[in-house]
PLY file of the C-alpha trace (Angstrom):
ply
format ascii 1.0
element vertex 69
property float x
property float y
property float z
element edge 68
property int vertex1
property int vertex2
end_header
-5.19 9.59 0.67
-5.69 13.15 -0.79
-2.59 15.34 -0.81
-1.52 18.40 -2.85
1.65 17.00 -4.51
1.69 16.15 -7.91
4.04 12.87 -7.50
3.08 10.09 -5.43
4.51 7.01 -6.11
3.33 3.64 -4.48
6.52 1.48 -3.24
7.43 -1.04 -0.64
9.51 -0.57 2.26
12.95 -2.17 1.38
15.08 -0.93 4.62
14.68 1.19 7.44
17.96 2.35 9.34
16.95 3.92 12.96
19.08 7.09 14.38
18.50 8.34 17.45
17.06 11.54 16.01
16.21 10.58 11.94
15.39 7.33 10.47
16.52 6.54 6.53
14.05 4.91 4.93
14.65 3.02 1.50
11.67 2.62 -0.84
11.82 0.39 -3.69
9.33 1.23 -6.38
10.12 -1.50 -8.73
13.05 -4.23 -9.03
16.35 -2.35 -8.48
14.48 1.06 -8.50
14.79 2.80 -5.29
14.41 6.14 -3.58
15.61 6.87 -0.22
14.28 9.81 2.43
15.60 10.86 5.65
12.71 11.52 8.17
12.43 11.89 11.70
12.76 8.60 13.83
9.13 9.53 15.36
7.70 9.90 12.09
8.63 6.49 11.11
7.75 5.08 14.66
4.13 6.47 13.60
3.71 5.38 10.61
4.86 1.90 11.37
7.72 1.40 8.79
9.49 -1.92 8.62
10.63 -4.19 5.72
8.05 -5.18 3.34
5.14 -2.58 4.44
3.42 -0.57 1.18
4.24 3.05 1.45
3.98 5.99 -1.03
7.04 8.14 -1.97
5.51 11.78 -1.98
7.60 14.23 -3.99
7.11 17.87 -4.08
7.71 19.21 -7.66
9.52 22.15 -5.93
11.83 19.96 -4.68
13.00 17.74 -7.36
16.30 18.31 -9.05
16.94 17.46 -12.79
20.40 16.57 -14.05
22.18 15.47 -17.48
25.72 14.06 -18.39
0 1
1 2
2 3
3 4
4 5
5 6
6 7
7 8
8 9
9 10
10 11
11 12
12 13
13 14
14 15
15 16
16 17
17 18
18 19
19 20
20 21
21 22
22 23
23 24
24 25
25 26
26 27
27 28
28 29
29 30
30 31
31 32
32 33
33 34
34 35
35 36
36 37
37 38
38 39
39 40
40 41
41 42
42 43
43 44
44 45
45 46
46 47
47 48
48 49
49 50
50 51
51 52
52 53
53 54
54 55
55 56
56 57
57 58
58 59
59 60
60 61
61 62
62 63
63 64
64 65
65 66
66 67
67 68
């Protein structure tokens, strides 16, 4: 897989909640560390996303927000 995004994090699909149009996909990067994405239901189906499957969280740097307390 070759992509232009700089941040690609290997993960395991922890949960997929399918809606009528979108699906909420929870990816576990490490125990207790999760990333959640909302993607179209058709994309989730096409990728065959299911609990336990390996996947990547691909984060485009221009879309990452940073905050501090």
